[in-house]
C-alpha positions as CSV (number, residue, x, y, z in Angstrom):
1,X,21.4,69.6,48.2
2,X,24.1,67.3,49.7
3,X,22.0,66.5,52.7
4,X,19.0,65.5,50.5
5,X,21.3,63.3,48.3
6,X,22.7,61.6,51.5
7,X,19.1,60.9,52.8
8,X,18.1,59.4,49.4
9,X,21.3,57.3,49.4
10,X,20.7,56.0,52.9
11,X,17.0,55.3,52.1
12,X,18.1,53.2,49.1
13,X,20.7,51.3,51.2
14,X,18.1,50.5,53.8
15,X,15.6,49.3,51.2
16,X,18.3,47.0,49.6
17,X,19.2,45.6,53.0
18,X,15.6,44.8,53.7
19,X,15.2,43.0,50.4
20,X,18.4,41.1,51.0
21,X,17.2,40.0,54.4
22,X,13.9,38.9,53.0
23,X,15.6,36.9,50.3
24,X,17.9,35.2,52.9
25,X,15.1,34.3,55.2
26,X,13.0,33.0,52.3
27,X,16.0,30.8,51.2
28,X,16.1,29.1,54.6
29,X,12.4,28.4,54.5
30,X,12.5,27.0,50.9
31,X,11.1,23.6,50.0
32,X,12.5,20.9,47.8
33,X,10.3,18.9,45.5
34,X,12.7,15.9,45.7
35,X,11.1,12.4,45.6
36,X,13.2,9.9,47.6
37,X,12.8,6.2,46.7
38,X,14.0,3.2,48.7
39,X,17.8,3.0,48.9
40,X,18.2,6.7,47.9
41,X,19.9,9.5,49.9
42,X,18.9,13.1,49.8
43,X,20.3,16.2,51.3
44,X,18.0,18.8,52.8
45,X,18.5,22.2,54.4
46,X,16.4,23.4,57.3
47,X,12.9,24.2,56.0
48,X,13.2,21.9,53.0
49,X,11.1,18.8,52.4
50,X,11.1,15.7,50.3
51,X,8.4,13.2,49.3
52,X,9.0,9.5,50.3
53,X,7.7,7.7,47.3
54,X,3.9,7.9,47.6
55,X,3.8,7.6,51.4
56,X,4.1,11.2,52.6
57,X,6.4,14.1,53.1
58,X,9.5,14.5,55.3
59,X,10.4,18.0,56.4
60,X,13.8,19.0,58.0
61,X,12.8,21.5,60.6
62,X,16.0,22.7,62.4
63,X,19.2,22.0,64.2
64,X,18.3,21.5,67.8
65,X,21.7,21.2,69.4
66,X,25.3,20.7,68.2
67,X,28.0,19.7,70.6
68,X,30.3,18.0,68.0
69,X,34.0,18.4,68.3
70,X,35.3,21.0,65.8
71,X,37.2,19.5,62.9
72,X,40.6,21.1,63.8
73,X,40.4,20.2,67.5
74,X,41.4,16.9,69.2
75,X,38.6,15.9,71.6
76,X,38.0,13.0,74.0
77,X,34.5,12.6,72.8
78,X,33.3,13.3,69.2
79,X,30.1,15.0,70.5
80,X,26.6,14.9,69.2
81,X,24.3,16.9,67.0
82,X,20.5,16.7,67.1
83,X,18.2,17.7,64.2
84,X,14.4,17.9,64.2
85,X,12.2,16.5,61.5
86,X,8.5,16.3,60.8
87,X,6.8,13.4,59.0
88,X,3.5,14.1,57.2
89,X,2.1,10.7,56.2
90,X,-0.3,10.6,53.2
91,X,-2.8,9.2,55.7
92,X,-2.6,9.9,59.4
93,X,-1.4,12.5,61.9
94,X,1.9,14.3,61.5
95,X,4.8,13.1,63.7
96,X,7.7,15.1,65.0
97,X,11.0,13.4,65.9
98,X,14.7,14.1,66.2
99,X,17.8,12.2,64.9
100,X,21.3,12.3,66.3
101,X,24.8,12.0,64.9
102,X,26.6,10.6,67.9
103,X,24.0,8.8,70.0
104,X,20.8,7.0,69.4
105,X,18.3,7.4,67.7
106,X,20.1,7.8,64.4
107,X,17.1,6.4,62.5
108,X,13.3,6.5,62.6
109,X,10.6,4.2,61.2
110,X,8.2,6.1,59.0
111,X,5.5,3.6,58.2
112,X,7.0,1.0,55.8
113,X,10.2,3.0,55.5
114,X,13.2,3.6,57.8
115,X,14.9,7.1,57.7
116,X,18.6,7.2,58.7
117,X,20.7,10.3,59.3
118,X,23.8,9.7,57.2
119,X,25.7,13.0,57.7
120,X,25.3,16.5,59.0
121,X,27.3,19.5,57.7
122,X,28.6,22.2,60.1
123,X,27.1,25.6,60.8
124,X,24.1,27.3,62.2
125,X,21.7,25.8,59.6
126,X,23.6,22.6,58.4
127,X,22.5,20.4,55.5
128,X,21.4,17.0,56.6
129,X,21.8,13.9,54.4
130,X,19.3,11.1,55.0
131,X,18.8,7.7,53.5
132,X,15.4,5.9,53.1
133,X,15.3,2.1,53.2
134,X,12.4,-0.4,53.6
135,X,11.7,-0.8,57.4
136,X,13.0,-4.1,58.8
137,X,10.3,-6.7,59.4
138,X,10.2,-8.3,62.8
């Protein structure tokens, strides 16, 4: 009887762990329905996306690399982090690009808009804050 109860308990624990893992992975692949207008900032997590007015959709794909100096350490160089984005214009082919925190490029033209990486949180899947402005005319 005790052995049967233990097996049932372990089966329940395994099922709950599987559900929890599924919920966590679904959370990292979630999408945001934010609409970002000129002059606005928005914060996205990896897998989330935002619409840029009526021009298309920006998707924050992932952290590519992070060599930034830890907050509690004194470093000679502040380091750099690189994050990957994907731009899906309303008309045209999708475009993949990366932005950096410590070196160029920190911004990218997306049609008539300019996207700038304002800040990047710490961690394995950090939130990225970006700002959308009208692109500078030459």
